[in-house]
Residue, then its C-alpha position, 0 to 999 in steps of 0.5 A: m594274369e590269366t587268359v580268357t576268350i570273350q564271349k559277348l559285350v554286356h551292358g556297361g561296356q565290358g566283355l563278358a568271359e569266364l575265369s579258371d574258378g568259374r567266376k564271371v570276369f568283365v573286361w575292358n579293352a575286349l571284343p567278342s571272340e577275342k582271346v585276351v590276356i587280363r589283369i584283374i582290377k577288382a575281385k569279388r567272391s562271385y566275379a571280377e573286373a579286369i583290363a586286356e593287357e594283351v590280345l592274343e586273337a583279335s576280333p576283325e572289328r578291333v581298330e587302334p584308338r585314337e588316345e592312349n588313355y581312351l579307357a578313361t573316357s571313351p572305352w569303345q575307341m578300339m572297335t569300328f563305329e559300325a560294330e559299336n552301333r551294333y553292340k548297342a542294339d544287341i545289348v538293348a535287345e537283350l535287356f528288353a528280352h530279359e524283362r519280356i518287353q512287348l515292342p511294337v512293329q513300327t510303321n512310317p509310311s513315308q520314305s521308310v526303310i525296312l529292317s528285319d532280323s536274321e530270321g525275317s520274323q520281325e520288321i521294323l520300318r524307319d524314316a530314311q532321314y535318320d542316319m541308321g547305325a546297325d540292326a539287332g533283331g529288328m532294333t536299330v540305332v540312330t546316330a547323328g553321323g559324327e563319332w568324334n569332337y562332339r561333346n559340348k561338355m568335359e570335365y578334367s582333373f589336374w595333375g602337378d609336377d616339376d613342369g607345373l599344372h596339367l589337365a588330367l584324366h583318371q586312369r580306369g583300374s587305378h588310382g592314377k591320372q594321365i596328363v592330357q591336352g584334351s579329348e578327341l570327343a570334345l568340340p575343339a573350342l572346348d579344349t581350347g578353353a580348358n587350355a586358356v583356364l589352365a594357363e591362367l591357373q599356372k600363373l597362380q601356381p596352386r597345389a593340384g591336390d587343392l583342386k578338384t576338377i574344371i568343367v568347361r562348356v561350349s555352346q553352338n555359337g562357339d561361347v565358352v564358359a567354365a567352372l573350377y572346383t576347389k578344396l579351398d574355401k578361399f581361392t586368389k582372384m584370377s583373370l578372366p581366361s582368353g576366349v572364355k565368356g564366364l568362369r566360376v570358382y566354386h569351394s566344394n567339400p574336400k571330404s566328397p570326391a564329387s565337384v559339387p558347389t558348396k560355395l561360390l567364391y567368385e565369378l568372372g564374366d557371365a558363365t551362362l550359355q544359350d543354345e537353339l533346339l527345334g527353333k526355340t532358345f534355351a538358356y543354361d548355366v555352366d553347371s546346369f544339366f544340358q545334353v551334351n550332344l546337341p545334333i542327336y538330341e534334337k533328333a530325339l526331340s523331334r521324335i518326342r514332338e512328333q509322337c506326343q499328342a497334346d501339351p504334357v507335363d515334364m516330370y524330370a524337366g531340367t532347363g525345359s528343353i523337352g517340355l517347352s520344345v514339345s508343347r504348343e500352348h502350355a507346359t507343366l515343368v517339374e524339376l528339383d534343383p533351384a538353380t535349374v528351375a530358375m534357368a527353366r523360368v527364364n526359358a519359359e518366358k522366352s519360349g512363347v508357351t505359358t508354363d507352370v514351373v514346379e520346384a520338387s522332385t517327381e516323386k514329391a509332385l505326383e499330383y501333376i501326373v494326371a488322367d488327361k495329359p501326356v506325361i514325360f519322363d527323362p529320369p537319371r540313370a536310377g530310373l523312375h521311382a517306384k511311386v511314379v510308376e505306382r501313380c501312372l498305373e493308378i491314374k493312367p495318363p493318356q500317354i507316357i514318353y520315356l527318354s532313358c540314359n540307362p536302358a537297363t532300368q528303362a526295361r525294369d520300368l516298362a515291365l512294370l508299366q506293361e500291366s496297364y500300357e502297351i508301347t507304341f513307339f520305340e527308338v534306340y539313340n547313340f547319344f555318346p559315340r565311342t562310349p558304351h552309353i545308350e539313349t532309348l525312347a519309349v512311348l506308351k498308351p493305355k491298354q484297350 
């Protein structure tokens, strides 16, 4: 155990401090200016990771977490929501300053709110219909208002003991698990569905060690679907749980810790859902990628549609929720996963938009990045492939719209694109309240 003082919060969500031997330490359950007693959970030559076990001097922004196991899924429960949004703005501002990203002075003529940094050196105007969480250096965070019960998807592990089978979550900083009934972040119908599946599983009395996880999703109209991932290549047929629209049972490679389908063992009911975004209906599978916080996602979609100057090419299209929402007459959707491509084609038929759906990875579909169409990027956390950046700099599409779930890799990519592009619009979103995760939207045009 060692006592440290926290300097700031960093990208990833931990507090930064310094150990007595001079190494940096990244501390969970810690806020800036706090003096805490830490337990090291990972030690490397140049840095360490730790959890604050005792708070000796607490920040005024610290609050009591709602859940005992909050560090597992939502490690920012221990601060006020206002502080959370401000720290997210601080983190993005620091990441972008490090990469020397030139952000624009935004103007929205209708119902504007002016925010400025402490020295008044930068002004950013925002539309007042959006809920503003915080500002840092003129940077704001857009929220949907609610900080709890927003997730439409959860993934639970399992734990078995003398009392039977339980839902569980992995504990941060150990190999242990914490038994749970649900999550404060989840929509209530989602946890009801998870426990309904658990009740049916308990009748079969499987070994917890033979099960990986259960994924549960709920649509805006309350339909619940689930997917069970087991290490077994055969699994006893169970009944469709009460209140659950569809359930898939997958064999998943026991040599891999990830819950990835190896083989579909069976399906009960219909494990697909539908949700509406900006007036268009989107279908998706229980195991498709689809945003987990739809109210804030719709706000980002509205901004993208407002900013997009022509029918675009969507290069990480998923089920088509961005490309089809934004397009007026024609959309080009590029997506790698075959099952997700099938859903994108279903959604394209419903959308009233003529659509080309391309099954390929973005870096192998570079010819679809063209000089006369805006291009939309919503990549995974790794950001854009180097070949994608090179193609944009070579071809110079008239507009790049880049939605990111990782501002660090987005800042890296924007620093490269700044060679030929300037940012015309930028916004930060709190897609995942009570967690450190941040979503950012940048719109770029070629330099004159």
